[in-house]
N, CA, C and O atoms as a Maestro MAE file, in Angstrom:
{
 s_m_m2io_version
 :::
 2.0.0
}

f_m_ct {
 s_m_title
 :::
 protein
 m_atom[308] {
  # First column is atom index #
  i_m_mmod_type
  r_m_x_coord
  r_m_y_coord
  r_m_z_coord
  i_m_residue_number
  s_m_chain_name
  s_m_pdb_residue_name
  s_m_pdb_atom_name
  i_m_atomic_number
  :::
  1 25 -24.972 44.050 -25.507 1 A "MET " " N  " 7
  2 3 -24.436 44.722 -24.341 1 A "MET " " CA " 6
  3 2 -25.196 44.278 -23.530 1 A "MET " " C  " 6
  4 15 -26.404 44.210 -23.754 1 A "MET " " O  " 8
  5 25 -24.596 43.847 -22.317 2 A "SER " " N  " 7
  6 3 -25.095 42.821 -21.553 2 A "SER " " CA " 6
  7 2 -24.981 43.943 -20.209 2 A "SER " " C  " 6
  8 15 -24.159 44.859 -20.191 2 A "SER " " O  " 8
  9 25 -26.068 43.645 -19.000 3 A "ILE " " N  " 7
  10 3 -26.205 44.578 -18.136 3 A "ILE " " CA " 6
  11 2 -25.623 43.828 -17.082 3 A "ILE " " C  " 6
  12 15 -26.073 42.688 -16.958 3 A "ILE " " O  " 8
  13 25 -24.551 44.256 -16.128 4 A "ARG " " N  " 7
  14 3 -24.335 43.824 -15.039 4 A "ARG " " CA " 6
  15 2 -25.035 43.863 -13.489 4 A "ARG " " C  " 6
  16 15 -25.037 44.869 -12.780 4 A "ARG " " O  " 8
  17 25 -25.436 42.977 -13.237 5 A "LYS " " N  " 7
  18 3 -26.109 43.049 -11.757 5 A "LYS " " CA " 6
  19 2 -25.083 43.398 -10.803 5 A "LYS " " C  " 6
  20 15 -23.881 43.363 -11.067 5 A "LYS " " O  " 8
  21 25 -25.687 43.814 -9.433 6 A "PHE " " N  " 7
  22 3 -24.827 43.222 -8.276 6 A "PHE " " CA " 6
  23 2 -25.962 43.110 -6.725 6 A "PHE " " C  " 6
  24 15 -26.956 43.656 -6.246 6 A "PHE " " O  " 8
  25 25 -25.491 42.583 -6.586 7 A "ILE " " N  " 7
  26 3 -25.903 42.378 -4.746 7 A "ILE " " CA " 6
  27 2 -25.082 42.978 -3.992 7 A "ILE " " C  " 6
  28 15 -23.883 42.799 -4.205 7 A "ILE " " O  " 8
  29 25 -25.443 43.722 -3.070 8 A "PHE " " N  " 7
  30 3 -24.949 44.400 -2.018 8 A "PHE " " CA " 6
  31 2 -25.677 43.646 -0.381 8 A "PHE " " C  " 6
  32 15 -26.841 43.321 -0.144 8 A "PHE " " O  " 8
  33 25 -24.862 43.596 0.202 9 A "CYS " " N  " 7
  34 3 -24.961 43.258 1.664 9 A "CYS " " CA " 6
  35 2 -25.661 44.362 2.438 9 A "CYS " " C  " 6
  36 15 -25.049 45.418 2.598 9 A "CYS " " O  " 8
  37 25 -26.950 44.213 2.961 10 A "ASP " " N  " 7
  38 3 -27.788 44.671 3.670 10 A "ASP " " CA " 6
  39 2 -27.318 45.170 5.045 10 A "ASP " " C  " 6
  40 15 -27.742 46.251 5.453 10 A "ASP " " O  " 8
  41 25 -26.500 44.469 5.751 11 A "ILE " " N  " 7
  42 3 -25.831 44.855 6.801 11 A "ILE " " CA " 6
  43 2 -24.620 45.417 6.880 11 A "ILE " " C  " 6
  44 15 -24.530 46.301 7.732 11 A "ILE " " O  " 8
  45 25 -23.438 45.125 6.110 12 A "CYS " " N  " 7
  46 3 -22.309 45.732 6.077 12 A "CYS " " CA " 6
  47 2 -22.089 46.921 4.844 12 A "CYS " " C  " 6
  48 15 -21.404 47.936 4.972 12 A "CYS " " O  " 8
  49 25 -22.604 46.648 4.024 13 A "ASN " " N  " 7
  50 3 -23.247 47.464 3.042 13 A "ASN " " CA " 6
  51 2 -24.546 48.051 2.234 13 A "ASN " " C  " 6
  52 15 -24.833 48.012 1.038 13 A "ASN " " O  " 8
  53 25 -25.291 48.677 3.503 14 A "PRO " " N  " 7
  54 3 -26.285 49.197 3.120 14 A "PRO " " CA " 6
  55 2 -26.544 49.749 2.241 14 A "PRO " " C  " 6
  56 15 -27.442 49.448 1.454 14 A "PRO " " O  " 8
  57 25 -25.568 51.003 2.152 15 A "GLN " " N  " 7
  58 3 -25.446 52.439 0.741 15 A "GLN " " CA " 6
  59 2 -25.071 51.558 -0.395 15 A "GLN " " C  " 6
  60 15 -25.078 52.345 -1.342 15 A "GLN " " O  " 8
  61 25 -24.703 50.226 -0.925 16 A "GLY " " N  " 7
  62 3 -24.856 49.817 -1.882 16 A "GLY " " CA " 6
  63 2 -23.178 50.339 -2.805 16 A "GLY " " C  " 6
  64 15 -23.163 50.650 -3.996 16 A "GLY " " O  " 8
  65 25 -22.083 50.319 -2.018 17 A "LEU " " N  " 7
  66 3 -20.994 50.800 -2.137 17 A "LEU " " CA " 6
  67 2 -19.855 49.740 -2.764 17 A "LEU " " C  " 6
  68 15 -19.546 48.724 -2.141 17 A "LEU " " O  " 8
  69 25 -19.227 50.102 -4.145 18 A "ARG " " N  " 7
  70 3 -18.548 49.133 -4.446 18 A "ARG " " CA " 6
  71 2 -16.797 49.090 -4.547 18 A "ARG " " C  " 6
  72 15 -15.879 48.270 -4.558 18 A "ARG " " O  " 8
  73 25 -17.001 50.360 -4.600 19 A "SER " " N  " 7
  74 3 -15.392 51.296 -4.716 19 A "SER " " CA " 6
  75 2 -14.966 50.449 -2.916 19 A "SER " " C  " 6
  76 15 -15.254 51.124 -1.929 19 A "SER " " O  " 8
  77 25 -14.507 49.454 -2.759 20 A "ILE " " N  " 7
  78 3 -14.496 49.319 -1.583 20 A "ILE " " CA " 6
  79 2 -13.028 48.977 -1.136 20 A "ILE " " C  " 6
  80 15 -12.721 49.027 0.055 20 A "ILE " " O  " 8
  81 25 -11.799 48.502 -2.468 21 A "GLU " " N  " 7
  82 3 -10.196 48.071 -2.062 21 A "GLU " " CA " 6
  83 2 -9.576 49.397 -2.890 21 A "GLU " " C  " 6
  84 15 -10.005 50.015 -3.865 21 A "GLU " " O  " 8
  85 25 -8.495 49.538 -2.143 22 A "PHE " " N  " 7
  86 3 -7.628 50.996 -2.616 22 A "PHE " " CA " 6
  87 2 -6.183 49.972 -2.086 22 A "PHE " " C  " 6
  88 15 -6.112 49.200 -1.129 22 A "PHE " " O  " 8
  89 25 -5.234 50.297 -3.028 23 A "ARG " " N  " 7
  90 3 -3.730 50.244 -2.694 23 A "ARG " " CA " 6
  91 2 -3.255 51.047 -1.849 23 A "ARG " " C  " 6
  92 15 -3.646 52.206 -1.707 23 A "ARG " " O  " 8
  93 25 -2.247 50.435 -1.124 24 A "ARG " " N  " 7
  94 3 -1.296 51.003 0.118 24 A "ARG " " CA " 6
  95 2 -0.311 50.201 0.551 24 A "ARG " " C  " 6
  96 15 -0.252 48.973 0.499 24 A "ARG " " O  " 8
  97 25 0.756 51.271 1.146 25 A "SER " " N  " 7
  98 3 1.726 50.238 1.519 25 A "SER " " CA " 6
  99 2 2.050 49.939 2.774 25 A "SER " " C  " 6
  100 15 2.038 50.766 3.685 25 A "SER " " O  " 8
  101 25 2.384 48.645 2.910 26 A "PRO " " N  " 7
  102 3 2.219 47.959 4.239 26 A "PRO " " CA " 6
  103 2 2.607 48.651 5.405 26 A "PRO " " C  " 6
  104 15 3.643 49.310 5.315 26 A "PRO " " O  " 8
  105 25 1.965 48.644 6.549 27 A "ARG " " N  " 7
  106 3 2.344 49.436 7.701 27 A "ARG " " CA " 6
  107 2 2.148 48.168 8.997 27 A "ARG " " C  " 6
  108 15 1.138 47.543 9.320 27 A "ARG " " O  " 8
  109 25 3.553 48.113 9.542 28 A "GLY " " N  " 7
  110 3 3.822 47.708 10.690 28 A "GLY " " CA " 6
  111 2 2.644 46.752 11.373 28 A "GLY " " C  " 6
  112 15 2.714 45.560 11.672 28 A "GLY " " O  " 8
  113 25 1.549 47.674 11.515 29 A "ASP " " N  " 7
  114 3 0.594 47.612 12.642 29 A "ASP " " CA " 6
  115 2 -0.929 46.778 11.904 29 A "ASP " " C  " 6
  116 15 -1.988 46.383 12.392 29 A "ASP " " O  " 8
  117 25 -0.345 46.787 10.510 30 A "GLU " " N  " 7
  118 3 -1.894 46.010 9.653 30 A "GLU " " CA " 6
  119 2 -1.178 45.040 8.789 30 A "GLU " " C  " 6
  120 15 -0.020 44.889 8.399 30 A "GLU " " O  " 8
  121 25 -2.539 44.323 8.614 31 A "ARG " " N  " 7
  122 3 -2.033 43.153 7.772 31 A "ARG " " CA " 6
  123 2 -1.206 43.603 6.920 31 A "ARG " " C  " 6
  124 15 -1.061 44.822 6.831 31 A "ARG " " O  " 8
  125 25 -0.507 42.764 6.136 32 A "THR " " N  " 7
  126 3 0.321 42.784 5.483 32 A "THR " " CA " 6
  127 2 -0.446 42.184 3.691 32 A "THR " " C  " 6
  128 15 -1.242 41.307 3.355 32 A "THR " " O  " 8
  129 25 0.326 43.207 2.994 33 A "GLY " " N  " 7
  130 3 -0.522 42.559 1.761 33 A "GLY " " CA " 6
  131 2 -0.303 44.142 0.743 33 A "GLY " " C  " 6
  132 15 0.339 45.024 1.313 33 A "GLY " " O  " 8
  133 25 -0.761 44.415 -0.519 34 A "ARG " " N  " 7
  134 3 -0.896 45.714 -1.359 34 A "ARG " " CA " 6
  135 2 -2.266 46.036 -1.050 34 A "ARG " " C  " 6
  136 15 -2.546 47.224 -1.210 34 A "ARG " " O  " 8
  137 25 -3.127 45.334 -0.676 35 A "ARG " " N  " 7
  138 3 -4.503 45.759 -1.140 35 A "ARG " " CA " 6
  139 2 -5.300 45.865 0.513 35 A "ARG " " C  " 6
  140 15 -4.726 45.285 1.435 35 A "ARG " " O  " 8
  141 25 -6.075 46.310 0.684 36 A "ILE " " N  " 7
  142 3 -6.795 46.728 1.676 36 A "ILE " " CA " 6
  143 2 -8.365 46.823 1.450 36 A "ILE " " C  " 6
  144 15 -8.834 47.390 0.463 36 A "ILE " " O  " 8
  145 25 -9.144 46.228 2.434 37 A "SER " " N  " 7
  146 3 -10.687 46.601 2.168 37 A "SER " " CA " 6
  147 2 -11.405 46.981 2.972 37 A "SER " " C  " 6
  148 15 -11.083 46.458 4.039 37 A "SER " " O  " 8
  149 25 -12.519 47.841 3.125 38 A "ASP " " N  " 7
  150 3 -13.178 48.442 3.837 38 A "ASP " " CA " 6
  151 2 -13.846 47.733 4.692 38 A "ASP " " C  " 6
  152 15 -13.931 48.058 5.877 38 A "ASP " " O  " 8
  153 25 -14.397 46.685 4.194 39 A "GLY " " N  " 7
  154 3 -15.261 45.542 4.632 39 A "GLY " " CA " 6
  155 2 -16.917 45.091 4.271 39 A "GLY " " C  " 6
  156 15 -17.668 44.206 4.682 39 A "GLY " " O  " 8
  157 25 -17.025 46.177 3.304 40 A "ARG " " N  " 7
  158 3 -18.265 46.118 2.484 40 A "ARG " " CA " 6
  159 2 -18.511 45.105 1.628 40 A "ARG " " C  " 6
  160 15 -17.928 45.060 0.544 40 A "ARG " " O  " 8
  161 25 -19.096 44.491 1.877 41 A "SER " " N  " 7
  162 3 -19.388 43.231 0.610 41 A "SER " " CA " 6
  163 2 -20.475 43.265 -0.092 41 A "SER " " C  " 6
  164 15 -21.632 43.237 0.329 41 A "SER " " O  " 8
  165 25 -20.014 43.341 -1.445 42 A "TRP " " N  " 7
  166 3 -21.278 42.909 -2.143 42 A "TRP " " CA " 6
  167 2 -20.548 41.892 -3.488 42 A "TRP " " C  " 6
  168 15 -19.350 41.631 -3.603 42 A "TRP " " O  " 8
  169 25 -21.861 41.368 -4.561 43 A "PHE " " N  " 7
  170 3 -21.440 39.923 -5.453 43 A "PHE " " CA " 6
  171 2 -21.678 40.657 -6.748 43 A "PHE " " C  " 6
  172 15 -22.436 41.626 -6.710 43 A "PHE " " O  " 8
  173 25 -21.156 40.334 -7.812 44 A "GLU " " N  " 7
  174 3 -21.119 40.874 -8.934 44 A "GLU " " CA " 6
  175 2 -21.593 39.583 -9.839 44 A "GLU " " C  " 6
  176 15 -20.785 38.822 -10.370 44 A "GLU " " O  " 8
  177 25 -23.346 39.415 -9.958 45 A "GLY " " N  " 7
  178 3 -23.548 38.419 -10.433 45 A "GLY " " CA " 6
  179 2 -25.128 38.203 -10.398 45 A "GLY " " C  " 6
  180 15 -25.724 39.277 -10.319 45 A "GLY " " O  " 8
  181 25 -26.082 36.909 -10.444 46 A "GLU " " N  " 7
  182 3 -27.219 36.378 -10.525 46 A "GLU " " CA " 6
  183 2 -27.123 36.295 -8.786 46 A "GLU " " C  " 6
  184 15 -26.179 36.198 -8.002 46 A "GLU " " O  " 8
  185 25 -28.624 36.385 -8.629 47 A "LEU " " N  " 7
  186 3 -28.638 35.992 -6.808 47 A "LEU " " CA " 6
  187 2 -28.394 34.717 -6.589 47 A "LEU " " C  " 6
  188 15 -27.897 34.268 -5.556 47 A "LEU " " O  " 8
  189 25 -28.845 33.885 -7.863 48 A "ASN " " N  " 7
  190 3 -28.973 32.059 -7.588 48 A "ASN " " CA " 6
  191 2 -27.423 31.897 -7.720 48 A "ASN " " C  " 6
  192 15 -27.071 30.718 -7.712 48 A "ASN " " O  " 8
  193 25 -26.318 32.908 -7.852 49 A "MET " " N  " 7
  194 3 -24.936 32.602 -8.096 49 A "MET " " CA " 6
  195 2 -24.533 32.904 -6.639 49 A "MET " " C  " 6
  196 15 -23.847 32.144 -5.956 49 A "MET " " O  " 8
  197 25 -25.022 34.083 -6.233 50 A "ALA " " N  " 7
  198 3 -24.664 34.520 -4.985 50 A "ALA " " CA " 6
  199 2 -24.929 33.714 -3.719 50 A "ALA " " C  " 6
  200 15 -24.091 33.628 -2.820 50 A "ALA " " O  " 8
  201 25 -26.196 33.090 -3.678 51 A "ILE " " N  " 7
  202 3 -26.543 31.457 -3.051 51 A "ILE " " CA " 6
  203 2 -25.654 30.518 -3.078 51 A "ILE " " C  " 6
  204 15 -25.184 29.829 -2.173 51 A "ILE " " O  " 8
  205 25 -25.468 30.547 -4.165 52 A "LYS " " N  " 7
  206 3 -24.250 29.033 -4.101 52 A "LYS " " CA " 6
  207 2 -23.304 29.537 -3.404 52 A "LYS " " C  " 6
  208 15 -22.738 28.788 -2.608 52 A "LYS " " O  " 8
  209 25 -22.837 31.063 -3.523 53 A "ALA " " N  " 7
  210 3 -21.285 31.400 -2.993 53 A "ALA " " CA " 6
  211 2 -21.322 31.748 -1.898 53 A "ALA " " C  " 6
  212 15 -20.458 32.507 -1.460 53 A "ALA " " O  " 8
  213 25 -22.393 31.265 -1.098 54 A "GLY " " N  " 7
  214 3 -22.594 31.449 0.347 54 A "GLY " " CA " 6
  215 2 -23.827 32.851 0.768 54 A "GLY " " C  " 6
  216 15 -23.889 33.482 1.823 54 A "GLY " " O  " 8
  217 25 -24.431 32.956 -0.103 55 A "TRP " " N  " 7
  218 3 -24.710 34.771 0.316 55 A "TRP " " CA " 6
  219 2 -26.564 33.888 0.876 55 A "TRP " " C  " 6
  220 15 -27.004 32.845 0.394 55 A "TRP " " O  " 8
  221 25 -27.207 34.698 1.894 56 A "VAL " " N  " 7
  222 3 -28.549 34.617 1.887 56 A "VAL " " CA " 6
  223 2 -29.549 35.748 1.520 56 A "VAL " " C  " 6
  224 15 -29.462 36.975 1.532 56 A "VAL " " O  " 8
  225 25 -30.583 34.827 1.172 57 A "SER " " N  " 7
  226 3 -31.638 36.200 0.926 57 A "SER " " CA " 6
  227 2 -32.884 35.817 1.744 57 A "SER " " C  " 6
  228 15 -33.572 34.841 1.446 57 A "SER " " O  " 8
  229 25 -33.139 36.603 2.762 58 A "THR " " N  " 7
  230 3 -34.221 36.472 3.549 58 A "THR " " CA " 6
  231 2 -35.447 36.657 2.988 58 A "THR " " C  " 6
  232 15 -35.478 36.949 1.792 58 A "THR " " O  " 8
  233 25 -36.704 36.524 3.742 59 A "SER " " N  " 7
  234 3 -37.919 36.514 3.311 59 A "SER " " CA " 6
  235 2 -38.501 37.509 3.090 59 A "SER " " C  " 6
  236 15 -39.596 37.531 2.528 59 A "SER " " O  " 8
  237 25 -37.901 38.482 3.476 60 A "ASP " " N  " 7
  238 3 -37.831 40.292 3.826 60 A "ASP " " CA " 6
  239 2 -37.276 40.592 2.668 60 A "ASP " " C  " 6
  240 15 -37.419 41.779 2.374 60 A "ASP " " O  " 8
  241 25 -36.697 39.956 1.901 61 A "GLY " " N  " 7
  242 3 -35.724 40.744 0.724 61 A "GLY " " CA " 6
  243 2 -34.635 41.084 0.629 61 A "GLY " " C  " 6
  244 15 -34.289 41.503 -0.476 61 A "GLY " " O  " 8
  245 25 -33.404 41.044 1.992 62 A "MET " " N  " 7
  246 3 -32.562 41.292 2.394 62 A "MET " " CA " 6
  247 2 -31.469 40.383 1.765 62 A "MET " " C  " 6
  248 15 -31.757 39.240 1.410 62 A "MET " " O  " 8
  249 25 -30.205 40.892 1.625 63 A "HIS " " N  " 7
  250 3 -29.227 40.015 1.482 63 A "HIS " " CA " 6
  251 2 -27.956 40.063 2.549 63 A "HIS " " C  " 6
  252 15 -27.534 41.117 3.027 63 A "HIS " " O  " 8
  253 25 -27.504 38.962 2.796 64 A "ILE " " N  " 7
  254 3 -26.648 38.730 3.927 64 A "ILE " " CA " 6
  255 2 -25.667 38.099 3.281 64 A "ILE " " C  " 6
  256 15 -25.857 36.997 2.768 64 A "ILE " " O  " 8
  257 25 -24.685 38.630 3.241 65 A "CYS " " N  " 7
  258 3 -22.977 38.118 2.547 65 A "CYS " " CA " 6
  259 2 -23.047 37.024 3.654 65 A "CYS " " C  " 6
  260 15 -24.003 36.813 4.400 65 A "CYS " " O  " 8
  261 25 -21.491 36.168 3.610 66 A "PRO " " N  " 7
  262 3 -21.903 34.953 4.136 66 A "PRO " " CA " 6
  263 2 -20.893 35.585 5.623 66 A "PRO " " C  " 6
  264 15 -21.096 35.068 6.722 66 A "PRO " " O  " 8
  265 25 -19.745 36.824 5.448 67 A "PHE " " N  " 7
  266 3 -19.379 37.007 6.553 67 A "PHE " " CA " 6
  267 2 -20.288 37.546 7.293 67 A "PHE " " C  " 6
  268 15 -20.063 37.119 8.425 67 A "PHE " " O  " 8
  269 25 -21.351 38.362 7.326 68 A "CYS " " N  " 7
  270 3 -22.379 38.798 8.074 68 A "CYS " " CA " 6
  271 2 -23.383 37.878 8.755 68 A "CYS " " C  " 6
  272 15 -24.273 38.107 9.574 68 A "CYS " " O  " 8
  273 25 -22.868 36.521 8.029 69 A "GLN " " N  " 7
  274 3 -24.023 35.833 8.829 69 A "GLN " " CA " 6
  275 2 -23.096 35.022 9.958 69 A "GLN " " C  " 6
  276 15 -23.721 34.350 10.779 69 A "GLN " " O  " 8
  277 25 -22.208 35.039 10.010 70 A "THR " " N  " 7
  278 3 -21.256 34.870 11.374 70 A "THR " " CA " 6
  279 2 -21.471 35.849 12.423 70 A "THR " " C  " 6
  280 15 -21.175 35.740 13.613 70 A "THR " " O  " 8
  281 25 -21.838 36.494 12.026 71 A "LEU " " N  " 7
  282 3 -21.706 37.896 13.110 71 A "LEU " " CA " 6
  283 2 -23.564 38.106 13.325 71 A "LEU " " C  " 6
  284 15 -23.923 38.706 14.338 71 A "LEU " " O  " 8
  285 25 -24.587 37.618 12.397 72 A "ARG " " N  " 7
  286 3 -25.810 37.688 13.087 72 A "ARG " " CA " 6
  287 2 -26.586 36.245 13.018 72 A "ARG " " C  " 6
  288 15 -26.974 35.817 11.930 72 A "ARG " " O  " 8
  289 25 -26.731 35.731 13.878 73 A "PRO " " N  " 7
  290 3 -27.041 34.053 13.839 73 A "PRO " " CA " 6
  291 2 -28.727 34.182 13.441 73 A "PRO " " C  " 6
  292 15 -29.447 35.122 13.776 73 A "PRO " " O  " 8
  293 25 -29.123 33.047 12.684 74 A "ALA " " N  " 7
  294 3 -30.144 33.052 11.836 74 A "ALA " " CA " 6
  295 2 -31.328 33.210 12.840 74 A "ALA " " C  " 6
  296 15 -32.277 33.590 12.154 74 A "ALA " " O  " 8
  297 25 -31.690 33.106 14.047 75 A "SER " " N  " 7
  298 3 -32.814 33.220 14.715 75 A "SER " " CA " 6
  299 2 -33.019 34.399 14.602 75 A "SER " " C  " 6
  300 15 -34.208 34.693 14.719 75 A "SER " " O  " 8
  301 25 -32.124 35.484 14.358 76 A "ASN " " N  " 7
  302 3 -32.439 37.475 14.507 76 A "ASN " " CA " 6
  303 2 -32.433 37.710 12.912 76 A "ASN " " C  " 6
  304 15 -32.271 38.849 12.474 76 A "ASN " " O  " 8
  305 25 -32.594 36.720 12.143 77 A "ARG " " N  " 7
  306 3 -32.849 37.348 10.845 77 A "ARG " " CA " 6
  307 2 -34.267 37.577 10.002 77 A "ARG " " C  " 6
  308 15 -34.250 38.140 8.908 77 A "ARG " " O  " 8
  :::
 }
 m_bond[307] {
  # First column is bond index #
  i_m_from
  i_m_to
  i_m_order
  :::
  1 1 2 1
  2 2 3 1
  3 3 4 2
  4 3 5 1
  5 5 6 1
  6 6 7 1
  7 7 8 2
  8 7 9 1
  9 9 10 1
  10 10 11 1
  11 11 12 2
  12 11 13 1
  13 13 14 1
  14 14 15 1
  15 15 16 2
  16 15 17 1
  17 17 18 1
  18 18 19 1
  19 19 20 2
  20 19 21 1
  21 21 22 1
  22 22 23 1
  23 23 24 2
  24 23 25 1
  25 25 26 1
  26 26 27 1
  27 27 28 2
  28 27 29 1
  29 29 30 1
  30 30 31 1
  31 31 32 2
  32 31 33 1
  33 33 34 1
  34 34 35 1
  35 35 36 2
  36 35 37 1
  37 37 38 1
  38 38 39 1
  39 39 40 2
  40 39 41 1
  41 41 42 1
  42 42 43 1
  43 43 44 2
  44 43 45 1
  45 45 46 1
  46 46 47 1
  47 47 48 2
  48 47 49 1
  49 49 50 1
  50 50 51 1
  51 51 52 2
  52 51 53 1
  53 53 54 1
  54 54 55 1
  55 55 56 2
  56 55 57 1
  57 57 58 1
  58 58 59 1
  59 59 60 2
  60 59 61 1
  61 61 62 1
  62 62 63 1
  63 63 64 2
  64 63 65 1
  65 65 66 1
  66 66 67 1
  67 67 68 2
  68 67 69 1
  69 69 70 1
  70 70 71 1
  71 71 72 2
  72 71 73 1
  73 73 74 1
  74 74 75 1
  75 75 76 2
  76 75 77 1
  77 77 78 1
  78 78 79 1
  79 79 80 2
  80 79 81 1
  81 81 82 1
  82 82 83 1
  83 83 84 2
  84 83 85 1
  85 85 86 1
  86 86 87 1
  87 87 88 2
  88 87 89 1
  89 89 90 1
  90 90 91 1
  91 91 92 2
  92 91 93 1
  93 93 94 1
  94 94 95 1
  95 95 96 2
  96 95 97 1
  97 97 98 1
  98 98 99 1
  99 99 100 2
  100 99 101 1
  101 101 102 1
  102 102 103 1
  103 103 104 2
  104 103 105 1
  105 105 106 1
  106 106 107 1
  107 107 108 2
  108 107 109 1
  109 109 110 1
  110 110 111 1
  111 111 112 2
  112 111 113 1
  113 113 114 1
  114 114 115 1
  115 115 116 2
  116 115 117 1
  117 117 118 1
  118 118 119 1
  119 119 120 2
  120 119 121 1
  121 121 122 1
  122 122 123 1
  123 123 124 2
  124 123 125 1
  125 125 126 1
  126 126 127 1
  127 127 128 2
  128 127 129 1
  129 129 130 1
  130 130 131 1
  131 131 132 2
  132 131 133 1
  133 133 134 1
  134 134 135 1
  135 135 136 2
  136 135 137 1
  137 137 138 1
  138 138 139 1
  139 139 140 2
  140 139 141 1
  141 141 142 1
  142 142 143 1
  143 143 144 2
  144 143 145 1
  145 145 146 1
  146 146 147 1
  147 147 148 2
  148 147 149 1
  149 149 150 1
  150 150 151 1
  151 151 152 2
  152 151 153 1
  153 153 154 1
  154 154 155 1
  155 155 156 2
  156 155 157 1
  157 157 158 1
  158 158 159 1
  159 159 160 2
  160 159 161 1
  161 161 162 1
  162 162 163 1
  163 163 164 2
  164 163 165 1
  165 165 166 1
  166 166 167 1
  167 167 168 2
  168 167 169 1
  169 169 170 1
  170 170 171 1
  171 171 172 2
  172 171 173 1
  173 173 174 1
  174 174 175 1
  175 175 176 2
  176 175 177 1
  177 177 178 1
  178 178 179 1
  179 179 180 2
  180 179 181 1
  181 181 182 1
  182 182 183 1
  183 183 184 2
  184 183 185 1
  185 185 186 1
  186 186 187 1
  187 187 188 2
  188 187 189 1
  189 189 190 1
  190 190 191 1
  191 191 192 2
  192 191 193 1
  193 193 194 1
  194 194 195 1
  195 195 196 2
  196 195 197 1
  197 197 198 1
  198 198 199 1
  199 199 200 2
  200 199 201 1
  201 201 202 1
  202 202 203 1
  203 203 204 2
  204 203 205 1
  205 205 206 1
  206 206 207 1
  207 207 208 2
  208 207 209 1
  209 209 210 1
  210 210 211 1
  211 211 212 2
  212 211 213 1
  213 213 214 1
  214 214 215 1
  215 215 216 2
  216 215 217 1
  217 217 218 1
  218 218 219 1
  219 219 220 2
  220 219 221 1
  221 221 222 1
  222 222 223 1
  223 223 224 2
  224 223 225 1
  225 225 226 1
  226 226 227 1
  227 227 228 2
  228 227 229 1
  229 229 230 1
  230 230 231 1
  231 231 232 2
  232 231 233 1
  233 233 234 1
  234 234 235 1
  235 235 236 2
  236 235 237 1
  237 237 238 1
  238 238 239 1
  239 239 240 2
  240 239 241 1
  241 241 242 1
  242 242 243 1
  243 243 244 2
  244 243 245 1
  245 245 246 1
  246 246 247 1
  247 247 248 2
  248 247 249 1
  249 249 250 1
  250 250 251 1
  251 251 252 2
  252 251 253 1
  253 253 254 1
  254 254 255 1
  255 255 256 2
  256 255 257 1
  257 257 258 1
  258 258 259 1
  259 259 260 2
  260 259 261 1
  261 261 262 1
  262 262 263 1
  263 263 264 2
  264 263 265 1
  265 265 266 1
  266 266 267 1
  267 267 268 2
  268 267 269 1
  269 269 270 1
  270 270 271 1
  271 271 272 2
  272 271 273 1
  273 273 274 1
  274 274 275 1
  275 275 276 2
  276 275 277 1
  277 277 278 1
  278 278 279 1
  279 279 280 2
  280 279 281 1
  281 281 282 1
  282 282 283 1
  283 283 284 2
  284 283 285 1
  285 285 286 1
  286 286 287 1
  287 287 288 2
  288 287 289 1
  289 289 290 1
  290 290 291 1
  291 291 292 2
  292 291 293 1
  293 293 294 1
  294 294 295 1
  295 295 296 2
  296 295 297 1
  297 297 298 1
  298 298 299 1
  299 299 300 2
  300 299 301 1
  301 301 302 1
  302 302 303 1
  303 303 304 2
  304 303 305 1
  305 305 306 1
  306 306 307 1
  307 307 308 2
  :::
 }
}
């Protein structure tokens, strides 16, 4: 049995929630599609794989997803 590892974005998902996607019927004022996300980011896998996928691990131990990196400049990390 292997242990699953998850990395959660400390900016948009500090609570560490993984159930972020649900089915919905399309509405006119929303993006089309069968699924919608509440925007909380997480990565399933090892830290080195997350970094290869664009995540950042800061010197103080924070993990920041690629989307939040665009919102928070590197000088503020």
